BAKEPA-931629 format. One record per residue (C-alpha): z, y, x; residue in three letters. Coordinates in steps of 0.2 Angstrom, whole numbers, always signed. Layout:
<nodes>
<node><z>Z</z><y>Y</y><x>X</x><type>ala</type></node>
...
</nodes>
This chain:
<nodes>
<node><z>+954</z><y>-22</y><x>+516</x><type>ile</type></node>
<node><z>+938</z><y>-19</y><x>+510</x><type>glu</type></node>
<node><z>+935</z><y>-28</y><x>+493</x><type>ala</type></node>
<node><z>+921</z><y>-27</y><x>+479</x><type>lys</type></node>
<node><z>+936</z><y>-25</y><x>+464</x><type>lys</type></node>
<node><z>+953</z><y>-23</y><x>+465</x><type>ala</type></node>
<node><z>+968</z><y>-22</y><x>+453</x><type>ile</type></node>
<node><z>+984</z><y>-13</y><x>+451</x><type>ser</type></node>
<node><z>+997</z><y>-23</y><x>+445</x><type>thr</type></node>
<node><z>+1009</z><y>-9</y><x>+446</x><type>leu</type></node>
<node><z>+1017</z><y>+0</y><x>+434</x><type>pro</type></node>
<node><z>+1007</z><y>+15</y><x>+428</x><type>ile</type></node>
<node><z>+1019</z><y>+27</y><x>+436</x><type>trp</type></node>
<node><z>+1020</z><y>+16</y><x>+451</x><type>asp</type></node>
<node><z>+1000</z><y>+18</y><x>+452</x><type>phe</type></node>
<node><z>+999</z><y>+33</y><x>+465</x><type>phe</type></node>
<node><z>+1012</z><y>+27</y><x>+477</x><type>lys</type></node>
<node><z>+999</z><y>+16</y><x>+483</x><type>val</type></node>
<node><z>+982</z><y>+25</y><x>+480</x><type>ile</type></node>
<node><z>+977</z><y>+44</y><x>+484</x><type>ser</type></node>
<node><z>+980</z><y>+52</y><x>+467</x><type>glu</type></node>
<node><z>+965</z><y>+63</y><x>+475</x><type>asp</type></node>
<node><z>+954</z><y>+50</y><x>+470</x><type>glu</type></node>
<node><z>+956</z><y>+55</y><x>+451</x><type>phe</type></node>
<node><z>+951</z><y>+69</y><x>+440</x><type>pro</type></node>
<node><z>+967</z><y>+81</y><x>+440</x><type>ala</type></node>
<node><z>+967</z><y>+77</y><x>+418</x><type>trp</type></node>
<node><z>+971</z><y>+61</y><x>+424</x><type>tyr</type></node>
<node><z>+985</z><y>+64</y><x>+437</x><type>arg</type></node>
<node><z>+993</z><y>+76</y><x>+422</x><type>asp</type></node>
<node><z>+992</z><y>+61</y><x>+411</x><type>trp</type></node>
<node><z>+1000</z><y>+48</y><x>+421</x><type>ile</type></node>
<node><z>+1015</z><y>+62</y><x>+425</x><type>asp</type></node>
<node><z>+1020</z><y>+64</y><x>+410</x><type>arg</type></node>
<node><z>+1019</z><y>+46</y><x>+404</x><type>leu</type></node>
<node><z>+1028</z><y>+38</y><x>+419</x><type>lys</type></node>
<node><z>+1045</z><y>+49</y><x>+409</x><type>lys</type></node>
<node><z>+1039</z><y>+42</y><x>+393</x><type>lys</type></node>
<node><z>+1052</z><y>+26</y><x>+394</x><type>val</type></node>
<node><z>+1069</z><y>+19</y><x>+389</x><type>thr</type></node>
<node><z>+1083</z><y>+16</y><x>+401</x><type>his</type></node>
<node><z>+1093</z><y>+2</y><x>+399</x><type>val</type></node>
<node><z>+1108</z><y>+0</y><x>+409</x><type>trp</type></node>
<node><z>+1118</z><y>-16</y><x>+408</x><type>thr</type></node>
<node><z>+1132</z><y>-22</y><x>+419</x><type>ile</type></node>
<node><z>+1135</z><y>-42</y><x>+418</x><type>ala</type></node>
<node><z>+1152</z><y>-49</y><x>+424</x><type>tyr</type></node>
<node><z>+1155</z><y>-68</y><x>+425</x><type>ala</type></node>
<node><z>+1170</z><y>-76</y><x>+416</x><type>val</type></node>
<node><z>+1176</z><y>-94</y><x>+418</x><type>asp</type></node>
<node><z>+1173</z><y>-97</y><x>+396</x><type>lys</type></node>
<node><z>+1167</z><y>-87</y><x>+383</x><type>pro</type></node>
<node><z>+1177</z><y>-70</y><x>+381</x><type>leu</type></node>
<node><z>+1170</z><y>-75</y><x>+358</x><type>trp</type></node>
<node><z>+1159</z><y>-87</y><x>+350</x><type>pro</type></node>
<node><z>+1144</z><y>-89</y><x>+362</x><type>met</type></node>
<node><z>+1130</z><y>-89</y><x>+347</x><type>asp</type></node>
<node><z>+1136</z><y>-74</y><x>+341</x><type>met</type></node>
<node><z>+1133</z><y>-53</y><x>+347</x><type>phe</type></node>
<node><z>+1143</z><y>-42</y><x>+347</x><type>arg</type></node>
<node><z>+1136</z><y>-24</y><x>+348</x><type>trp</type></node>
<node><z>+1144</z><y>-5</y><x>+341</x><type>thr</type></node>
<node><z>+1134</z><y>+10</y><x>+335</x><type>pro</type></node>
<node><z>+1140</z><y>+20</y><x>+345</x><type>lys</type></node>
<node><z>+1148</z><y>+23</y><x>+360</x><type>leu</type></node>
<node><z>+1166</z><y>+32</y><x>+366</x><type>lys</type></node>
<node><z>+1158</z><y>+40</y><x>+381</x><type>arg</type></node>
<node><z>+1137</z><y>+36</y><x>+381</x><type>ser</type></node>
<node><z>+1135</z><y>+41</y><x>+363</x><type>gly</type></node>
<node><z>+1121</z><y>+28</y><x>+363</x><type>cys</type></node>
<node><z>+1126</z><y>+10</y><x>+351</x><type>phe</type></node>
<node><z>+1132</z><y>-4</y><x>+361</x><type>gly</type></node>
<node><z>+1125</z><y>-20</y><x>+364</x><type>val</type></node>
<node><z>+1135</z><y>-36</y><x>+373</x><type>phe</type></node>
<node><z>+1129</z><y>-55</y><x>+374</x><type>tyr</type></node>
<node><z>+1136</z><y>-71</y><x>+383</x><type>gln</type></node>
<node><z>+1125</z><y>-84</y><x>+389</x><type>his</type></node>
<node><z>+1124</z><y>-95</y><x>+407</x><type>gln</type></node>
<node><z>+1128</z><y>-90</y><x>+422</x><type>ser</type></node>
<node><z>+1112</z><y>-94</y><x>+434</x><type>tyr</type></node>
<node><z>+1111</z><y>-112</y><x>+424</x><type>gly</type></node>
<node><z>+1125</z><y>-125</y><x>+419</x><type>asp</type></node>
<node><z>+1128</z><y>-130</y><x>+436</x><type>lys</type></node>
<node><z>+1134</z><y>-114</y><x>+439</x><type>ala</type></node>
<node><z>+1151</z><y>-115</y><x>+429</x><type>gly</type></node>
<node><z>+1150</z><y>-98</y><x>+421</x><type>glu</type></node>
<node><z>+1147</z><y>-89</y><x>+406</x><type>ile</type></node>
<node><z>+1142</z><y>-72</y><x>+411</x><type>gln</type></node>
<node><z>+1145</z><y>-56</y><x>+399</x><type>val</type></node>
<node><z>+1132</z><y>-43</y><x>+396</x><type>asn</type></node>
<node><z>+1135</z><y>-28</y><x>+391</x><type>leu</type></node>
<node><z>+1120</z><y>-16</y><x>+387</x><type>val</type></node>
<node><z>+1115</z><y>-1</y><x>+384</x><type>ile</type></node>
<node><z>+1098</z><y>+10</y><x>+377</x><type>gln</type></node>
<node><z>+1094</z><y>+26</y><x>+379</x><type>gly</type></node>
<node><z>+1078</z><y>+37</y><x>+380</x><type>asn</type></node>
<node><z>+1071</z><y>+50</y><x>+393</x><type>tyr</type></node>
<node><z>+1077</z><y>+65</y><x>+386</x><type>asp</type></node>
<node><z>+1095</z><y>+65</y><x>+386</x><type>asp</type></node>
<node><z>+1100</z><y>+50</y><x>+401</x><type>leu</type></node>
<node><z>+1094</z><y>+54</y><x>+420</x><type>pro</type></node>
<node><z>+1075</z><y>+52</y><x>+424</x><type>asp</type></node>
<node><z>+1075</z><y>+33</y><x>+431</x><type>leu</type></node>
<node><z>+1058</z><y>+38</y><x>+438</x><type>thr</type></node>
<node><z>+1068</z><y>+50</y><x>+450</x><type>glu</type></node>
<node><z>+1082</z><y>+41</y><x>+458</x><type>leu</type></node>
<node><z>+1079</z><y>+50</y><x>+476</x><type>gln</type></node>
<node><z>+1088</z><y>+66</y><x>+467</x><type>trp</type></node>
<node><z>+1106</z><y>+66</y><x>+472</x><type>ala</type></node>
<node><z>+1110</z><y>+72</y><x>+453</x><type>lys</type></node>
<node><z>+1102</z><y>+56</y><x>+446</x><type>asn</type></node>
<node><z>+1110</z><y>+46</y><x>+457</x><type>arg</type></node>
<node><z>+1128</z><y>+53</y><x>+452</x><type>arg</type></node>
<node><z>+1121</z><y>+54</y><x>+434</x><type>glu</type></node>
<node><z>+1117</z><y>+35</y><x>+435</x><type>val</type></node>
<node><z>+1134</z><y>+30</y><x>+444</x><type>arg</type></node>
<node><z>+1144</z><y>+39</y><x>+428</x><type>lys</type></node>
<node><z>+1136</z><y>+29</y><x>+415</x><type>ile</type></node>
<node><z>+1139</z><y>+15</y><x>+420</x><type>leu</type></node>
<node><z>+1157</z><y>+19</y><x>+424</x><type>asp</type></node>
<node><z>+1157</z><y>+26</y><x>+404</x><type>gly</type></node>
<node><z>+1151</z><y>+8</y><x>+401</x><type>leu</type></node>
<node><z>+1162</z><y>-1</y><x>+410</x><type>glu</type></node>
<node><z>+1178</z><y>+7</y><x>+403</x><type>lys</type></node>
<node><z>+1169</z><y>+5</y><x>+383</x><type>asp</type></node>
<node><z>+1167</z><y>-14</y><x>+389</x><type>gly</type></node>
<node><z>+1182</z><y>-16</y><x>+393</x><type>ile</type></node>
<node><z>+1191</z><y>-5</y><x>+380</x><type>glu</type></node>
<node><z>+1181</z><y>-17</y><x>+366</x><type>gln</type></node>
<node><z>+1181</z><y>-33</y><x>+372</x><type>ile</type></node>
<node><z>+1198</z><y>-39</y><x>+375</x><type>pro</type></node>
<node><z>+1202</z><y>-51</y><x>+389</x><type>gly</type></node>
<node><z>+1185</z><y>-47</y><x>+401</x><type>leu</type></node>
<node><z>+1197</z><y>-35</y><x>+414</x><type>lys</type></node>
<node><z>+1208</z><y>-49</y><x>+418</x><type>asp</type></node>
<node><z>+1195</z><y>-64</y><x>+413</x><type>ala</type></node>
<node><z>+1182</z><y>-59</y><x>+426</x><type>ala</type></node>
<node><z>+1177</z><y>-65</y><x>+442</x><type>lys</type></node>
<node><z>+1160</z><y>-54</y><x>+452</x><type>trp</type></node>
<node><z>+1151</z><y>-41</y><x>+441</x><type>gln</type></node>
<node><z>+1134</z><y>-32</y><x>+445</x><type>val</type></node>
<node><z>+1127</z><y>-15</y><x>+438</x><type>arg</type></node>
<node><z>+1110</z><y>-13</y><x>+433</x><type>thr</type></node>
<node><z>+1101</z><y>+6</y><x>+429</x><type>ala</type></node>
<node><z>+1081</z><y>+1</y><x>+423</x><type>gly</type></node>
<node><z>+1068</z><y>+8</y><x>+413</x><type>ile</type></node>
<node><z>+1058</z><y>-2</y><x>+399</x><type>phe</type></node>
<node><z>+1040</z><y>+1</y><x>+395</x><type>gly</type></node>
<node><z>+1036</z><y>+15</y><x>+385</x><type>leu</type></node>
<node><z>+1041</z><y>+12</y><x>+371</x><type>thr</type></node>
<node><z>+1054</z><y>+23</y><x>+366</x><type>glu</type></node>
<node><z>+1041</z><y>+37</y><x>+358</x><type>ser</type></node>
<node><z>+1029</z><y>+31</y><x>+345</x><type>pro</type></node>
<node><z>+1017</z><y>+42</y><x>+352</x><type>ala</type></node>
<node><z>+1011</z><y>+36</y><x>+368</x><type>met</type></node>
<node><z>+1009</z><y>+17</y><x>+365</x><type>thr</type></node>
<node><z>+992</z><y>+11</y><x>+356</x><type>gly</type></node>
<node><z>+977</z><y>+24</y><x>+357</x><type>met</type></node>
<node><z>+989</z><y>+37</y><x>+369</x><type>his</type></node>
<node><z>+993</z><y>+25</y><x>+385</x><type>arg</type></node>
<node><z>+977</z><y>+24</y><x>+399</x><type>pro</type></node>
<node><z>+967</z><y>+12</y><x>+399</x><type>thr</type></node>
<node><z>+961</z><y>-2</y><x>+411</x><type>met</type></node>
<node><z>+948</z><y>+6</y><x>+419</x><type>thr</type></node>
<node><z>+955</z><y>+23</y><x>+429</x><type>pro</type></node>
<node><z>+940</z><y>+35</y><x>+427</x><type>pro</type></node>
<node><z>+928</z><y>+39</y><x>+444</x><type>glu</type></node>
<node><z>+933</z><y>+27</y><x>+455</x><type>val</type></node>
<node><z>+923</z><y>+10</y><x>+452</x><type>lys</type></node>
<node><z>+927</z><y>-8</y><x>+451</x><type>asn</type></node>
<node><z>+945</z><y>-2</y><x>+449</x><type>leu</type></node>
<node><z>+958</z><y>-12</y><x>+437</x><type>tyr</type></node>
<node><z>+975</z><y>-10</y><x>+430</x><type>ile</type></node>
<node><z>+984</z><y>-23</y><x>+425</x><type>val</type></node>
<node><z>+1003</z><y>-22</y><x>+418</x><type>ser</type></node>
<node><z>+1015</z><y>-19</y><x>+403</x><type>asp</type></node>
<node><z>+1008</z><y>-1</y><x>+402</x><type>thr</type></node>
<node><z>+990</z><y>+0</y><x>+401</x><type>ile</type></node>
<node><z>+981</z><y>+2</y><x>+382</x><type>arg</type></node>
<node><z>+976</z><y>-15</y><x>+383</x><type>glu</type></node>
<node><z>+993</z><y>-20</y><x>+382</x><type>ala</type></node>
<node><z>+999</z><y>-29</y><x>+367</x><type>lys</type></node>
<node><z>+1017</z><y>-33</y><x>+364</x><type>gly</type></node>
<node><z>+1031</z><y>-32</y><x>+376</x><type>leu</type></node>
<node><z>+1036</z><y>-42</y><x>+394</x><type>gly</type></node>
<node><z>+1025</z><y>-57</y><x>+401</x><type>ile</type></node>
<node><z>+1018</z><y>-57</y><x>+383</x><type>gln</type></node>
<node><z>+1009</z><y>-38</y><x>+385</x><type>ala</type></node>
<node><z>+1002</z><y>-42</y><x>+404</x><type>ile</type></node>
<node><z>+998</z><y>-58</y><x>+397</x><type>ala</type></node>
<node><z>+986</z><y>-47</y><x>+386</x><type>his</type></node>
<node><z>+980</z><y>-36</y><x>+400</x><type>ala</type></node>
<node><z>+975</z><y>-49</y><x>+410</x><type>ser</type></node>
<node><z>+966</z><y>-59</y><x>+398</x><type>glu</type></node>
<node><z>+957</z><y>-43</y><x>+393</x><type>ala</type></node>
<node><z>+953</z><y>-40</y><x>+412</x><type>leu</type></node>
<node><z>+946</z><y>-57</y><x>+413</x><type>ile</type></node>
<node><z>+935</z><y>-55</y><x>+399</x><type>lys</type></node>
<node><z>+928</z><y>-39</y><x>+404</x><type>lys</type></node>
<node><z>+925</z><y>-42</y><x>+422</x><type>val</type></node>
<node><z>+921</z><y>-59</y><x>+421</x><type>phe</type></node>
<node><z>+909</z><y>-59</y><x>+402</x><type>pro</type></node>
<node><z>+900</z><y>-76</y><x>+404</x><type>asn</type></node>
<node><z>+912</z><y>-86</y><x>+413</x><type>asp</type></node>
</nodes>
């Protein structure tokens, strides 16, 4: 498919999955490869229960969980909306790329094994710290993911790539992992999108 302009909305570490890295200089490929490992790891187990296990307007946290060594945050909210008639209890831990398995390389068996080990530990820690959780849980969902480039201050601002990669004309990147993205999540993507519109359509 030919187009006058192309926009990638993938995180920067997935960029070369859709376009050949041979189109770019070696320094740029190395930069992206280094950046993709600069992520915050977020581990979550969500449980459904019939009623709150503590006041809904309160977070619970611990500075250091027994098994992971990370701080943990526990919070509750309505599961799939008010009509579901369930409360969702979330156990969350966060850590940097240095001391946890690399979630950008989950095809490696050793990483998958470490992911299961950490989630198993989080489950045991949560059951120990939240009275009644084990008996009240109706179902659970376990997830491991990566969150932006925020864990390393050196990887923010001017250290991120811009929306215009080198040596490929009319190709743009819009995601929360580029220099033009300010803030987090949807806010960051909105800022990056606004910057792209101003750059590509300056007179509109």
